[in-house]
C-alpha positions as CSV (number, residue, x, y, z in Angstrom):
1,M,26.2,-7.8,18.4
2,A,24.8,-10.9,16.7
3,P,25.4,-11.4,12.9
4,A,22.9,-9.7,10.6
5,D,21.4,-13.0,9.5
6,H,20.5,-14.0,13.0
7,L,18.7,-10.9,14.1
8,P,15.5,-11.8,16.0
9,S,12.1,-10.3,15.4
10,P,10.1,-8.3,16.4
11,I,12.2,-5.4,15.3
12,H,12.3,-3.5,18.6
13,D,14.1,-6.5,20.1
14,S,16.7,-6.5,17.4
15,F,17.8,-2.9,17.2
16,P,21.0,-1.9,19.1
17,D,21.3,1.4,21.0
18,A,21.7,4.4,18.7
19,S,25.3,4.8,19.8
20,A,26.2,1.2,18.9
21,T,28.3,0.5,15.8
22,K,26.4,-1.5,13.2
23,A,27.8,-4.1,10.8
24,T,27.2,-4.0,7.1
25,S,26.2,-7.0,4.9
26,R,29.9,-7.6,4.3
27,G,30.7,-7.7,8.0
28,Q,32.5,-4.4,8.0
29,P,31.7,-1.8,10.6
30,A,29.5,1.1,9.5
31,A,29.5,4.6,11.0
32,P,27.9,4.9,14.4
33,E,24.4,6.5,14.5
34,N,23.9,9.9,16.0
35,K,23.2,9.5,19.7
36,K,20.2,11.8,19.4
37,G,18.7,9.5,16.7
38,E,19.3,11.9,13.9
39,S,20.3,9.8,10.8
40,D,22.6,11.2,8.2
41,I,23.5,8.6,5.7
42,A,24.2,10.7,2.6
43,A,27.7,9.3,2.4
44,V,26.4,5.8,2.6
45,R,23.8,6.3,-0.1
46,T,26.3,8.0,-2.5
47,S,29.2,5.6,-1.9
48,A,29.7,3.5,-5.1
49,Q,31.6,0.9,-3.1
50,T,28.8,0.4,-0.6
51,A,26.2,0.3,-3.4
52,E,28.1,-2.3,-5.3
53,A,28.5,-4.5,-2.2
54,R,24.8,-4.2,-1.5
55,R,23.8,-5.2,-5.0
56,G,26.0,-8.3,-4.8
57,H,24.6,-9.3,-1.4
58,R,21.0,-8.9,-2.5
59,R,21.3,-12.0,-4.6
60,H,21.1,-14.2,-1.5
61,F,17.7,-13.1,-0.3
62,I,14.3,-11.6,-1.3
63,G,13.8,-8.0,-0.2
64,G,10.9,-5.6,-0.3
65,S,11.7,-4.2,-3.7
66,D,11.9,-7.8,-5.0
67,A,8.4,-8.4,-3.6
68,R,7.0,-5.7,-5.9
69,I,8.3,-7.6,-8.9
70,I,7.2,-11.1,-7.7
71,M,3.7,-9.8,-7.0
72,G,3.6,-7.7,-10.2
73,D,2.4,-8.5,-13.7
74,D,5.7,-8.0,-15.7
75,E,6.9,-11.5,-16.7
76,A,10.1,-10.2,-18.2
77,S,11.1,-8.4,-15.0
78,L,10.2,-11.6,-13.0
79,L,12.4,-13.7,-15.1
80,R,15.3,-11.2,-14.9
81,L,15.0,-11.2,-11.1
82,W,15.1,-15.0,-11.1
83,R,18.3,-15.0,-13.2
84,E,19.8,-12.4,-10.9
85,K,19.1,-14.4,-7.8
86,R,20.6,-17.5,-9.5
87,G,23.8,-15.5,-10.3
88,E,23.3,-16.0,-14.0
89,I,23.3,-12.2,-14.8
90,E,24.4,-9.1,-12.9
91,P,21.8,-6.9,-11.2
92,E,20.4,-4.3,-13.5
93,D,22.4,-1.1,-13.5
94,L,20.0,1.7,-12.6
95,S,22.5,4.5,-12.5
96,G,21.0,5.9,-15.7
97,N,17.4,5.7,-14.5
98,L,16.5,9.2,-13.6
99,I,13.4,8.3,-11.5
100,V,15.4,5.8,-9.5
101,Q,18.2,8.3,-8.9
102,L,15.7,11.0,-7.8
103,G,14.3,8.5,-5.3
104,L,17.8,7.8,-4.0
105,V,18.9,11.5,-3.7
106,T,15.7,12.5,-2.0
107,E,15.7,9.8,0.6
108,D,17.6,11.9,3.2
109,L,15.4,14.9,2.5
110,N,12.4,12.7,2.8
111,R,13.4,11.6,6.3
112,R,14.2,15.1,7.4
113,W,10.9,16.4,6.0
114,Y,9.0,13.7,7.8
115,E,10.7,14.4,11.1
116,A,10.1,18.2,10.7
117,N,6.4,17.7,10.0
118,T,5.6,15.1,12.5
119,G,8.0,15.7,15.4
120,Q,9.1,12.0,15.2
121,V,12.6,10.8,15.1
122,I,13.7,8.2,12.4
123,T,16.4,5.7,13.4
124,D,18.0,2.6,12.0
125,V,18.4,3.9,8.5
126,Q,19.2,1.2,6.0
127,R,19.2,-1.4,8.7
128,Q,18.9,-4.9,7.3
129,I,16.7,-7.3,9.2
130,W,16.4,-11.0,8.5
131,H,13.3,-13.0,9.1
132,P,13.9,-15.3,12.1
133,A,12.6,-18.4,10.3
134,L,12.7,-17.8,6.6
135,R,16.4,-17.7,5.7
136,W,15.7,-16.3,2.2
137,M,13.6,-13.3,3.4
138,A,15.0,-10.0,4.6
139,A,14.1,-6.3,4.7
140,T,16.4,-3.3,4.3
141,L,14.5,-0.4,6.0
142,D,14.5,3.2,5.0
143,G,14.0,3.8,8.7
144,W,12.2,3.1,11.9
145,V,9.9,5.4,13.9
146,A,10.7,4.2,17.3
147,A,8.1,6.2,19.2
148,T,5.2,4.5,17.3
149,D,6.9,1.2,16.3
150,T,6.4,2.1,12.6
151,V,8.3,1.0,9.5
152,F,9.3,4.1,7.5
153,E,9.4,3.9,3.7
154,A,10.6,6.9,1.6
155,K,9.4,7.2,-2.0
156,F,9.6,9.7,-4.9
157,M,6.7,9.9,-7.4
158,L,6.0,12.0,-10.4
159,P,3.1,14.4,-9.7
160,W,0.9,13.3,-12.6
161,A,1.2,9.7,-11.5
162,F,0.5,10.3,-7.9
163,S,-2.5,9.8,-5.7
164,E,-2.6,8.4,-2.2
165,E,-4.6,5.3,-3.4
166,V,-2.1,4.7,-6.3
167,A,0.9,5.1,-4.0
168,V,-0.4,2.6,-1.4
169,E,-1.5,0.1,-4.1
170,K,1.9,0.4,-6.0
171,Y,4.0,-0.2,-2.9
172,A,1.7,-2.7,-1.1
173,P,3.9,-5.7,-1.7
174,Q,7.0,-3.9,-0.4
175,L,5.3,-2.5,2.6
176,Q,3.6,-5.7,3.6
177,H,6.8,-7.7,3.0
178,N,8.8,-5.4,5.3
179,L,6.1,-5.5,8.0
180,W,6.1,-9.3,7.9
181,V,9.8,-9.5,8.3
182,V,9.9,-7.2,11.4
183,A,6.5,-8.4,12.8
184,G,5.3,-4.8,12.5
185,R,1.8,-3.5,12.7
186,T,2.1,-0.2,10.8
187,A,4.2,1.3,8.1
188,V,4.3,5.0,7.0
189,L,4.7,5.7,3.3
190,S,6.4,9.1,3.0
191,V,6.1,10.4,-0.5
192,I,7.7,13.5,-2.1
193,T,6.4,14.3,-5.6
194,G,8.1,16.2,-8.4
195,G,5.3,18.8,-7.9
196,G,6.7,19.9,-4.6
197,K,4.2,18.0,-2.5
198,W,4.9,15.8,0.5
199,V,2.4,13.3,1.9
200,G,2.7,10.8,4.8
201,I,0.4,7.8,4.6
202,E,-0.1,5.3,7.4
203,V,-0.6,1.7,6.1
204,P,-1.7,-1.1,8.5
205,A,-0.4,-4.6,8.3
206,D,-2.7,-6.8,6.2
207,P,-2.4,-10.4,7.3
208,L,-4.3,-11.9,4.4
209,Y,-2.3,-10.1,1.8
210,Q,0.9,-10.9,3.7
211,H,0.1,-14.6,3.5
212,L,-0.2,-14.2,-0.3
213,V,3.1,-12.3,-0.5
214,V,5.0,-14.9,1.5
215,T,3.4,-17.8,-0.5
216,A,4.4,-16.2,-3.8
217,E,7.9,-15.4,-2.5
218,R,8.4,-19.0,-1.2
219,K,7.3,-20.3,-4.6
220,F,9.7,-17.9,-6.4
221,W,12.7,-18.9,-4.1
222,R,12.0,-22.6,-4.8
223,C,12.4,-21.7,-8.5
224,V,15.7,-20.0,-7.7
225,E,17.0,-23.1,-6.0
226,S,15.6,-25.6,-8.5
227,G,16.3,-23.7,-11.7
228,E,12.7,-23.9,-12.8
229,P,11.6,-20.6,-14.4
230,P,8.9,-18.8,-12.3
231,T,5.5,-17.8,-13.5
232,L,3.4,-14.7,-12.6
233,F,1.5,-15.2,-9.3
234,G,-1.5,-13.2,-10.5
235,V,-2.7,-11.6,-7.3
236,E,-4.1,-8.1,-7.2
237,P,-2.9,-5.9,-4.4
238,P,-5.6,-5.0,-1.8
239,K,-7.6,-1.8,-2.3
240,P,-6.0,0.8,0.0
241,R,-7.9,2.0,3.0
242,I,-7.1,5.7,3.0
243,A,-8.4,7.9,5.8
244,A,-10.7,10.6,4.5
245,V,-9.1,13.8,5.6
246,R,-8.9,16.0,2.5
247,I,-11.2,18.6,1.0
248,V,-11.0,18.3,-2.8
249,D,-12.1,20.9,-5.4
250,M,-13.7,19.0,-8.3
251,S,-14.4,22.1,-10.4
252,A,-12.0,20.9,-13.1
253,S,-13.7,17.5,-13.6
254,N,-16.1,17.3,-16.6
255,A,-17.7,14.1,-15.3
256,W,-18.4,15.7,-11.9
257,A,-19.9,18.7,-13.7
258,E,-22.2,16.4,-15.8
259,F,-23.5,14.4,-12.8
260,A,-23.7,17.4,-10.5
261,G,-26.0,19.1,-13.1
262,A,-28.2,16.0,-13.2
263,F,-28.3,15.8,-9.4
264,T,-29.3,19.4,-9.2
265,R,-32.0,19.1,-11.9
266,T,-33.6,16.0,-10.5
267,H,-33.4,16.8,-6.8
268,P,-36.9,18.5,-6.6
269,A,-38.4,15.5,-8.4
270,F,-36.6,13.2,-5.9
271,L,-38.1,15.0,-2.9
272,E,-41.6,15.0,-4.5
273,H,-41.1,11.2,-5.2
274,E,-40.1,10.5,-1.6
275,R,-43.1,12.5,-0.2
276,A,-45.5,10.7,-2.5
277,K,-44.1,7.3,-1.5
278,S,-44.6,8.1,2.1
279,E,-48.2,9.2,1.6
280,L,-49.1,6.2,-0.6
281,K,-47.9,3.8,2.1
282,S,-50.0,5.6,4.8
283,L,-53.1,5.2,2.6
284,V,-52.9,1.4,2.5
285,P,-55.6,-0.1,4.8
286,E,-54.3,-2.1,7.8
287,D,-56.0,-5.3,6.7
288,A,-54.9,-5.0,3.0
289,Q,-52.1,-7.3,1.7
290,Q,-52.1,-5.4,-1.6
291,A,-53.5,-2.0,-2.7
292,I,-53.6,-1.3,-6.5
293,G,-54.6,1.7,-8.5
294,H,-53.5,4.3,-11.1
295,G,-50.5,2.3,-12.2
296,V,-49.1,1.6,-8.7
297,R,-49.2,-1.5,-6.5
298,A,-48.4,-1.5,-2.8
299,K,-47.5,-4.9,-1.3
300,R,-47.3,-5.6,2.4
301,S,-44.8,-8.2,3.5
302,K,-45.2,-10.7,6.4
303,S,-43.2,-8.4,8.6
304,G,-45.6,-5.5,7.8
305,A,-43.2,-3.5,5.5
306,I,-44.8,-1.9,2.5
307,T,-43.1,-1.7,-0.9
308,L,-44.3,0.1,-4.0
309,E,-44.0,-0.9,-7.6
310,L,-45.1,0.4,-11.0
311,L,-47.5,-1.6,-13.0
312,N,-48.2,-2.0,-16.7
313,A,-51.4,-0.3,-18.0
314,E,-53.3,-3.7,-18.2
315,D,-52.4,-4.6,-14.7
316,S,-53.3,-1.3,-13.1
317,H,-56.8,-2.2,-11.9
318,A,-57.6,-4.4,-9.0
319,A,-59.3,-7.7,-9.6
320,V,-63.0,-7.8,-9.1
């Protein structure tokens, strides 16, 4: 197999057979994948030696998790990442970050849950793909759904911080970065929350936002090479386009209760208003450009459309 940093794109051209032995970033052979496509990498995820090697290797490229920092609004994190990539400081030790560790230990469960609920098979777990042209850009995938050519991304989120819109917006830089690297069209964001909920969200490639991500990353990498400190790029992630498939109970929302009450109270008046508007328009003579009376003016446009407007008391009578 070709070295990892020469893998071609798109991704389906670069993946070996499931039975093939893959090479790690250090050039050492990894365990063969299950021939049936079932991925069991718990040993890889919990191996301190492998994790340490991966942290050291990440200094030499920009990955999907780096994209979140580069496109974010935390200048301190951006400068820390820049220093890490330059080799001035060691990567941050996240072994004491409970949320990060929960995300790591639930990755395998997340994949199995996705497979059980969708009938799809996830392969190429933790496969590293390098962009064919940009030597500093790579993606380490949580998995690949071969049947649908979809990038799989597993996440853990706290229940009170979770909504589908928030999840897609939060991970937009990482998803679009990975899709760009593998020339993919769709990613699936598979989220397990601390409230015992699982959600799978399909996210399409966004060429415009991908252009902004690559531009920001290229600028950041130039700073890594030159030694010039980077600045925040200042681009908001795109508003997520979530398919409307849920039925939501809004009974607990005070704002919903307030406006639902106003809607209910004013609905009869609205219906009467619409009926009166229709009748007034029908009363305007065919040859009249305007009709005025009782505080209301009807005006006919050149196209024949009639609009109504309220008048002040002094303007409520037609000119003689």
